N, C-alpha and C positions, 0 to 999 in steps of 0.2 A: 787209716789206722795201721794196717800192715805195712804199707809202703814206707812210712816214716818211723817205724819202730821195730823193724826186723830186717833180716838180710834176704827177704823174699823179693824176687824180680817179678813184677807185675807187667804183663804185656797187654796193652789196651788197643782196641781197634777204634780209636778216637773216644772222646768223652761220652759216657753213657752207653758205649758199645760193649762188645764182648771183652771180658777181662779174665785172664788166666794167670796162675801163679806157678813159679818154678824155683827150685832151690839148688844151689851148688852146681849150676850149669847144666842140670838135667832138664828134661822137658816137663811141661805141665802135666802130662800123663804119668810122670814119675813122681808126682807130688800127691800123696793120698790125703783127701779131706775127710776128716772123721767127725761125724755128728753124733754126739752122745754115745760114743763107743762103736759106731758102725761106719764102714767105708761107704761114702755116697758118690764116688766118682762114676760118671756115666758109662754104661755098657757100650753106647754108640761111639763116643769119642775118647773115653778114658779120662776125661777131665771134669772139673767142677768150675762153672762160670761164676766168678765172684760178683759179677753185675747182678746175679739173681739171688744174692744173699744180703740180708740186712743185718750186718754184724752187730749193730747196736741192740738188737733184740736178744743177743746171747749174753750170758753172765760171765763167761770166762773164755778166753782164746789163748791157746797154748801152741807154740811153734816148736817142733822138735826136728832139728836138722840131722841128716844121716839116716842110715838104714837099720837102726836098732828096733824099729817098731814092726817086726816081721809078723806079729799076730794079726795085723790088719790086711795082709794079703797083697794082691797084685798092685803094683804101682808105688809102694812105699819105699822107693829107692833113694830119691833125693832128700825126702823128709816127709813129715806129716804135719797137718794143721788141724788142731782139735777145736771144735766149736761145741761148747757145753752149756746146758741149762742147769741151774742149781735150784733144787727144791728143798727148802729148809723149814724145819718145824720150830715152833716157839711155845714156851710154857704158857704164855698168855696170848689171847687173840690179837693179831696185829694185821693191819691193812695198810698197804702202801700204793700210792698212785704216782705216775710220772707222765707228764706231757711235754714233748719237745716239738716246737714248730720253728721253721726257718723260711726265709725268702732270700733269693739271691739273683745274681745277674743272669741274663738270658732267659728271664721268666721261669726261674727254677724255684719250685716249692717242695718242701719236705715236711712231713709230720710223722710223729711217733707217739704211741701211747702204751704204757706198761702198767699192769695191775698185779699185785701180789697179796695173797691172803695166807696167813699161817696160824695154825693152832697147835695144840699138843700132838694131835694125831693126823692132821690134814695140812697139806701145802698146795696152793693153787697159784699158777702163773699164767697170765694172758698178755699177749703183745700184738700190736698192729702197727703197720707203717704204710704210708703212701707217698710216692715221689713222682714228680712230673717236671718236665722242662721242654721248652722249645729248642734249647741247646744250639742256638743260632749265633755262636760267637764268631768274631772276626778271625779270618785266617791270615795271620800276620805275614807281611811281605807280599800279599796279593790284594786284588780288588774284590775278593769273594768273602762271603760268610759261610759258616758251616751249613751246608744245604742238606735237607732231608735227615736231620739228626735228632728229631724230637723223640722223647720216650716217656713212658709212664709205667708204674708197677705198684702192685699191692702185695703185702706180705702179712700173714697172720700165723701166730704160734700159740700153742696151748701146752701147759705142763701141769700134771696132777700127781700128787703122791699121797698115799694113805698108809698109815702105820697100823698094820693088822694087830701086832702085839710087840713086845719088846725085842723079838727076834726076827720078825718078818715084816716086809713092806712091799707095796705094789706101786709102780710108777707108770705113767703114760705120757708120751710126748707126741705131738703132732704139729706139723708146719706145712703151710701151703703158700705158693708163690704164683702170681699171675702177672705177666708182663707183656708189653708191646713196645717195640722200638723200631725206628726207621734206620736204615743203614746209610750213613753219610757218604757223600761222593768223594772220590779221590781227585787230587790235582793231576793234570792241569784243567780238568773239566768237571768240577764237583756238582754243577747244576744238572748233570745228566742222571743223577741217582734217583731211582724209583723203588728200591727194595724195601721190604717190610718183614719183620720177624715177630712172631708171637710164641711165648712158651709158658708152660704150666708144669709145676712140680708139686708133688704131695708126698710127704714122708710121715709114717706112723710107726711108733715103737712102744711095745709093752714090755715092762721089766719086772720080774719078781725076784726079790732078794731075801735070802735067809741066812742069818749068822748066829752061831752058837759057840761060845768059847773059842776054840782054835779053828773052827770049821766055818767056811763061808761058801755058799753056792748062789749062782745067779742064772736066771733063765730069761732069754730074750726072744720075742717074736716081732718081726718087722715086715712092713709092706710099703714099698716105694714105687712111685710112678713118675715118669717124665714124658712130656709131649711137647713137640714144637711144630709150628707151621711157618714155612718160608714162602713169601710172595715175591716173585721176580718183578712184578708191577703192583704197587700198592693200590692202584685204582681198579684192579681186576680181582675177581673172586678165585681165580685159579691159584693153587699153592701146592708145594711139596710138603710132606709131613714125615715125622718120625715119632715112634712111641716105644716105651719100654715099661715092663713090670718086673719087679723084683720081690721075691719071697725069701725070707731069711729066718732060720732057727739057730740059736746060739745057746750053749750051755757051758758055764764056767764053774769050776769047783776048786777051792783053795784050802790048804791046810798049813797051819803055822806050827813049826817045831820050836817051841819056846826054849827047850833046854839048850839048843845050839843056835838060837836066833836066826832060823831059816824059814823059808816059805816056798811051797811047791804049788803051782797052779796049772790046771788043765783047761784048755780052750777047745771046745768042739763046735764046729759050725757047718751047717748045710745051707746052700742057697740055690735057687732056681730062678733064672733070668730069661725073660722073653723080650725080644727086641725086633722091630721092623720099621721100614720106611715105605713110602709109596713106590720105591724102586727095588726094595729088598724084601723078599718074603720073610715071614716071621721065623726067627731062629730061637732055639732054646739051648741055653748053656747051663749045665748043672755042675756043682762043685762041692766036695766035702773036704774039710781041712781039720787037722788035729795039731794043736800046739801044746808044748810043755814049757813052762817058765820056772826057773829056780832062782830065788833071791837069797843071798847070804850076807848077813851083817857080822863083821868080825870086829868085836870090841869097839863098836861105834867109830871105827877108824877106816876100815876098808869095807866097801860095799861091792858085791859081785852079782851080776845078772847073767844067767845062762838061758838061751832060748833056742828051741828047735821047732820046725813046722814042716808037716807033710801034707801035700794037696793031691786030691784026685779029681781031675777035670775031665768033663765029657768030650772036650775037643782036643786037648793036648796032654802030653806027658809033662807035667810041671816039675821043675827041679826042686829038690829039698832046699829049705831055707834054714839059716842058723844065725845066731848073734851071740856075742859075748861082750860084756861091758864091765869095766872096773873103775871105781872112783875111790881115791885114797886121800886122807888128810895127812900130809907129810910133815909140814911145819905149821906153826901157829898162823892161821889165816890163809894158808896156801893148800890148794887141792890139786890133785892130778886126775885126769880123766882119759881113759883109752877105750875105744870100741872097735870091733871088727864084725862084719856081717856079710852074708850072701843073700841077695834078694832077686826078685823076678818081676816081669810084667808080661801078661799074655796079650796078644793082639786084640784090638777092639773090633766091633762089627764094621765100623767104617774102614778100618785098616784092611779088613778081609774082603768086604763085599760091596764097597761103594762103586756104583755103576761106572764103568769106563776108567776107574782109577784104582780100585781095590786090588789086593794081591793075596790070593788064597794060599800061596806057598810060604807065607810068613811063619816063623816059629817064635816061641817066647824068647824075650831077651833076659839075660841074667847079668848080675853085677856083683862083684866082690869089692868091698871097700873097707877102709880103716880110717881112724882119726885119733889124734892125740891133742890134749889141751891142758893148759895150766890156768887155774882160777885163783884170784886173790880177792878176799873179802875182809873188810875191816870197817866197823862203824858205818859210816855213810857212803863209803866208796867201794866199788867192785870193778874188777877187770877180768876179762877172759880172752885168752889168746890160743888159737887152735889151728891145726893143719889137717887137711883131709886128702884122701886119694881114692878115686873110684875107677875101676876097670870094668867096662861093660862089654859083653860079648853079644853079638847078634842084635845090637841096638836097633830099634824100629824108628826110622826117620822118614819123613815125606820129602821128596826131592823132585825137581822138574825133569830130571833125566834118569830116573831110576830104572826104567824099562826101555831097552833099545828098540823094541817094537812099537813103542808109543813115545816118540821123541817130543820133548817140550811139554808132556803131560805130567802133572804132579802125581807121583805114585809112592807108596810106602815100600821100603826095602829094609833088609837086615844088613847093617854094617858089621864087618867082621870084628872090629875092635875099636873102642872109643875110650879115651882116658880123660878124666876130669881130676884136676888137682888144684889146691889153692890154700889160702890163708884167711882166717876170720878173726876179727877183733871186735870186742864189745867193751865199752866203758860206761859206767854210770856213777853219778854223784848226787847226793841229796843232803841238804843241810837246812836247819831252822835257826836263824839268828834273830832272836827277840821278835818273833812274829813275821820276820822276813824269810820266807821259804824259797829256796832255790833248788832246782833239779836240772841235771844235765845228762844227756845220753848221746853216745856216739856208736855207730855200727859201721864196720868197713869189711869188705871182702875183695880178695883178688882171686880170680878164677881163670884157669886155662882149660878149655875143653877141646880136644883134638881127635880127629880121625887118624888113627895110627898108620893106616895104609897110605893116606895121601899127605899126612902131616899138615893138613889144613884145619883151621878152627871151625867149630860147629856154628851154624847160623843162629842168630838171636840169643847169643850169650855174651853179656858185657863182661869184659875183664875186670873192670873196676866198678864197684857199687858202694856208695857211701850215703848214709843219712845220719842226721843229728837233730837234736831238739834242745832248746833252752827254755826253761819255765821259771817264772817269778810270781810270787803272790804275797800280798800284804793285806791283812784284814779282809775287806770285801773285794779287793781288786786282785786280778790275776792276768798275766800276759804270757804269751808263748811265741817262740820263733822256731820254724822248722826249715831244714835244708836237705835237699836231695841232689846227689850227683850220680849220673849214670854214664859210664864210659862208652867209647865207640862200639858199634855192633855190626858184624858182618851179616849181610842178607842173602849172599849167594854162596854156593858150594865152592866156587873158585876163589873166594875171598877177594873179589874184585874191589879195588879201592874206589871205583866209580859208583858203587852202590852201598857204601857204608852209611849207616845212620850216625850222624855226628854226636859227640858227647854233649851233655847239657847239665846246667845247674837250674834247679827250680826251688824257690823259697816261698814260704807261707808265713803269715803273721796274724795273730789274733789276740783277743782278750775277753774277759768276763767281768761283770760287776754284780755282786750279790745284793739285791734290793732288800731282801728280808730273809731271816732265818730264825725259826723257833722250833719248838717240839712238833708242831702240827704242820708247818709248811715252810717251803724254801722257794724263793723266786730269784732266778738269775737271768740276766740278759747278756748277750755276747755278740762279737763280730769276728769275721775272718776275712783276710785278704789272701787269695790264692794267686800264685805266680806274681809275687810282689813286684819283681823287676821286669815284668812283661816280656819274658823270654820266648822266642820262637823255637819250639822243640817238637820232636816226633818220637813215638815208640813203635810206629809202623810206617813203612814207606808211603809217602804222599798223603799222609793223614795227620795234619798239624793238630796239636793239642790246644786247649783253651788259652787265650791271652789273659791278662790280669782281670780278675773278677772278684766280686764282693758277696758277702753273706752276713745277714744278721739273724739272730735266733733268740728264743726265749725258752727257758727250762723251768718248769713248775712241778715241784714235788709236794705232795700233801697226803 
C-alpha cells in the first residue's frame, strides 16, 4: 500500500523479513510512526517495523513529509506516518462485517476479519488478521530457493467509543501482535541460515474528550510493550531477548478565537520508558514536553501554523523545536505551500548500549529544514511540485569504521553535517465516463543525501524513486496496474561502485469481479500478479526479492 502510493522508501530484508520506512533520504529512525496520535517508534532501535503492522486493519493512513509535526517528538525529521482507527456513531443501530481471505504462491495464506457496531452513543470496532507463508521462492539467477524464510503472524485490534453526553466521550484502543519468522540466508550460501525471530507488541490507549463551544480538551493514558526473542539456531532453545515498557500521559487543550478565526492549542506530555535486553541492564528514560500550536485562517485564503516545543529529558539536554507553515490560495485552483522547522532525535538504547558496538558518547542529532511547493487542483486532476532542504547536525549513523579502536565493527557515530535536498512530484487524475471509471496516480522524488565533510552520498538512499498506478473499472469489473522504480543505492561509506545495489523496475497487475452487491451483502473475488515481468532485484545486498508470484482473494462484506 505505502510502497506504490507514496514517496516512502521501504527497505526490506527479503520478503516477509524486517521492513522499515524512510522519507526524503533520512533514516527509518527519522520517520515517526503515529498510532492514534501517539509516537510508537521503539526505544531500543528508534524504528517501527512495518512487517509487524497489518495496515488493512486501520481505517485511515496519512503520510506527512517534512518536519512540521514537531508535537510528536523525537524522530519526526523526515516525516510522519499516521495510522488511525475511526470510531463513528450512527443514529440507528448498524452492524458491518468484512472477511478477506487469500491464497498465493509459495504456500502463502492471508485472512482478515473486521466487525463494526455503531449506535447513537456507542461505537465498537474489532479486527483480526492471520498470515503465514513458507516463502520459499526461487532466487532468480541461482540454483537456490529462498531458504529458512517462513513466517507467520497474528494481529488483533479493538476500538471502543462511548458518548457520555453531547459534550464528552470516552475512547479505548488496543492492539496486539504476535509473530514468528525465520531469517533467510544470504547468497552465495543461503542454505546455511538457521536464525529465528519472535516478537510481541501490545499497545493500549484511553482517550477522554470534552468539547464545549470554543473550548476543547483531551486527556490520554497509554501503556505500550514490546518484546523480542532472537534465536541464532532455530533448533536450540537458547535466545537473546529485548523488552520495553512505555507509560504515557498526555493533556491537550485548545481554544478557538472565533472573532479572528484563530486557534491556540497546548500539548503537555510525560512519558517514562523502561528498556532492557539480555545484555543490557534495564534503563529508564523519562521525558516531559510542552508544545504550543497556533493556527490562523486569514479570509479562507491564507492559512498559518506556528509551533514550538520544549523537552526535558532525563538523559540529554534536548534542543528546542519549532515549525512555521503557510498555505495560500494565490490564483484560482493554485495553492502555494511553505514550511520551515527545527527537529531532533535522541540516541536509542541500541545506539548507546549495544554490547561491543554501542557508543555512550553520542549526542542528540538536530535538523533544520525547509520546503516550498505549488499545488494545482481542478475538477478531477491534481498536481503538486515541491522542493525540500534538510541540514542535519550530529546525525547518528551506523558505520563499519566509526571507531578507530574497533576496526571493521559497525558502530554508531555523530556525523558533523549532513545535507538532504531534492524535488518531489505528485500527479493524480480520476474521471468517470458513462460508468467507465479511470484513475491515474504518479509519484516521483529526486533526493541527494550527502555527508558535507566527505562529499560522499549516504548509504541506502536512492536518488530516484518513482511509483505509479493506473486503475480502470466498469460495472462489476475492475483492473489495476502498478509500477515501481528505485534507483541505484550505495551500500558503503566510500561509495564504491563494486557494491552498488542496481536500479530496478517492478510491476504488479490485478483485477476484481463483484459477484453480488445489495444492501445486506457484497461479494468480490480478485487476483493479483506480483513482479509481472519476473525481474531479479534486491533491496538489501545478497538478498533477492520474490520472482513472479500469484494471489487470488475473496472479499465478503455483510
